[in-house]
N, C-alpha and C positions, 0 to 999 in steps of 0.2 A: 504494500500500500504506500504510494508516494506521500511524502511529508514536506510541507513548505512552512518554514519558520521565518519570522521577520520581527525585528524589534525597533521601536522608535521611542524617543523621549520628548514629552510635551511639557512646556513650562506652564503648567496649569494644575489646579488641585484635582485629586482623584475623583471627587464627587462631580466636578464639572465635566471631566472627560467621560465618566460613566453615563451621565445624562445625555451627552452628545452622541454616544454610541447607540442610544435608544431612539434618537431622533431620525425618523425616516426621511425628513427633508434633507438633513445633512448626508445621509446615505445615498439618496438619489442624486445629489450634486456630485458626490465623489465618483460613483460608478458612471455617471454621465460623462465625466472627463475622459473615460477610456472607451466610450461608445456603447455602454450597456444601458438598457432600459430597466428601471427599477419601479415596482409598484407595490404598495402596501395599503391595507384598509384603515390604518390608524396613523397618527402622527408620532405617538410614543409607544414603543414596543414593550410588551410584557410576555412572560412565558406562555406559550401556546399560540401566539400570533404567527401567521405565515406571511412571508414576503415572496415576491416573484422577481426573478432577474432573467433578462433575455437580451440577446443581440437584436438589433433592429432588422426588419425585413423578414424574408422567408426563412433565413437561417435561424433567426431568433425564435420563430414559432416552433422550429424543430428542436432547437437546443435549449429552450427555456426550462428553467427548473424552479421549484418552490422549496424553500427551506423554512423550517419551524424553529422558532426561538424556544430553547429549552431552559434557559436561565438568564436573568438580567438583574444586575445589582451593582453595588459600589465596587465590586471586584472585577466587573467586566460583563461580557455578553457571550453566550454560547448558542450555537444553532446546529441543526443537522438536516440533511436532505429529507424531504417528504415526497417529492415527485420530480422526475427528470431523467435525462439520458444516462447519467452515472448510476452505478449500483449502490454507492455510498459516498457521502460527503459530509464532513464535520468541520466546523470552524469554531475555534475557541480564542477569544480575545481576553487576556488576563491583564489586569491593572495592578501595579505595585508602586510603592513609594510613600513618602510621608503625606499626612493628611493635607497639608498646605501646598504640596507639589515640590519639585517636578514629579511627573507621573511617567513611569515606564510602561509602554504598551507592547505586549508580547502576543503576536498572532501565531497560531498553529492551525494549518489547514491540512486535512488528510482526505483522500478520495480513493475510490476504486473505479478504474476506467471501465467503460462498457466494451463489449466485443472481445474480451480476453486479450491475447498478445497483440492483436491488431490495434486495439484501443490504446494499449500502452505506448504505441509509437507517438501518440499525441502528448504524452506526459511532459516532455521538455517544453513544448509550446505552452502548455497549461501553467507550468512553473513561471515562465516569462510573463504571461498574462496576469497570473496571480500577484506577482511582485509589482507590476504596474498598477494593479487595482489597489493593493495595500498602500503603495506610495501615494496614490491620489487621495485615498482616505486619510492618511496621515496629514497631508497638506490641508485638507478641508477641516479636520479636527483642530489643527493648529490655528487656522484662521478664525474658526468659530469660537474657540476657547478664548482667543484674544478679545473678540467682540463680546463674549459673555462676561468678561471681567469688567466691561463698561456698562453692562445692561442694568436696567432698573430691576430691583429685587422685590418679589412678592413672597410673603411668608404665610405659612399655614400652620395651624395647631392640630397636632394629633392628641386631642384632649382625652385622657384615659381616666376611667373610674370603674372600680369593681369589675375588671375584666371586660369592659366595653369601651368603645371609642365614640365620640360625639360626631354625628354626621348632620349636615345642614342642607335642607332642600331649597333650591333657588326659587325666589318669587319673581325675579326679573333679571335681565330683559326677557321679552316674550320667547325668543328662540332658545333660551336656556332654562326657562321656568319649568319646574318639576324634576330637574336633574340635581344630583347630590354632589356635595363638596365638603371639605373640611373648612372650618371658619378661618378667616385671616384676611390679609389685604396688603397693600403696597407699603414699602418702607419709605418714610418721608426723609427729606434732607436733614442730616444731623442725628437721626435716630439709629440706634443699634437694632439688630433684628429682634432680640428679646423685648426691647422697649416697644417696638412697632407691634409685636404680637400681643403684648399686654393691652396696648391702646385699642387695637382692633377688637379684641375680645370684650373689652369694656363697652365699645360702641355697638358691636353687633349682638352681643349676648347679655350685656348688663351684668357682667361678673368679672371677678379678678382671678388671674391664673398665675401659677408658677411655671416658668419656662425652663425646660431641660435641654438635653442634647439634641443635635440634629439627627434625623433618620433618613435613610434612603439616599437617592442621587439627586443632584440638581436636575430640574426639569425645564427645558426650554419651552416657553409659551409665547409665541410671537417674538417680539423684541425684548421680552422680559425673561427672568429666570425665577422659577418657583422653588423655594426651600422650605422643608417641613421640620418642625421642632416638636419633640414630645412635650406635653404640658399636663398639668394637673390643676384642679381648682385649689385656690389658696384657702388656708384655714379660715373658716367662717364666711367664705364667699357665698353669695346668693346662687340659687339654682339658675342655670343659663335659660334665657328667654329668647324666643325667635323675634327679635326686634326688626330684622331686615330680611329674614327668611320666611318661607311658607311654613316650615316645620323643622323641628329638631328631633333627633332620635339617637338614643344610646344603642349601639349595635355591637353584638358579639362577633367573634371571628367567623362563625358560620353564616352570619347574615350579611357580611360585607359584600360578597359576590352577587347578592340578590338586588342590590341597589343600582339604579341607573346613574352612574357617576358621570360627571363632566370628563372630557377626554383626558385632561391633565391628571385629575384625581384618580381616574381609573388606573393610572400607572403607580399609584400609591398602595393599592389594595394588598399586594404581597408584603409590603413593609408594615402595613397596619396589622396584618395577620401575625407577622413575626413579633411585633410589639406586644400583641396580646398573648403570645406564647403558643400560637397555633402552628 
């Protein structure tokens, strides 16, 4: 089974790089630089999602493949072939390095060529193409990581109590009404992320929270970046109220997947389950 390994170093925090790996817009830009067409049903990938890559034109229709995300988190992104001309294809992207960066990105791709010995004649060309693809992705990650460092920050609260996390149902705008999110909002000039989260919870929920550690990856949302912090109600704090939302609900681990989350918040579900010990 051929193996292709590649390593690059990005001057960016690991959570930032991990979030960009999940961003299908960044992936589409990278593969487009080497003439590959990339399609995905979502903007931010989670385990179980499938993506499609193909060369343009008739060759692309024949050689197209679908890969399924098997794991996505602060340590990287993993996928494997679900349909395509090869009999097996696995891609592991592992992130290492200090929390604040730089981040070492290690890729390992393995595949089994179709058509036996005849198919293996194409392995050298596939290696060359794979290196071009990974180089293009490293360039895009570097560019987007630099832009992410200047992006406005939105913070969200993974507010936990008694083995449940607080979910909030949007009341507006109309196109988002009825979908679920964790409470939070934008960080204003001069605010720290914990201060912004405490202010947002006071405004949205009418309560006071203690803000803890960050969880999960950074999540690109348009020109902003979403960061999630664990939080708890402060001692003596009032019960949260739906001041700006249609409804609030304390949800256990089994109930998280049943809610219709906003696109960005959908990418948090696995981290919220882990936070609740599931």
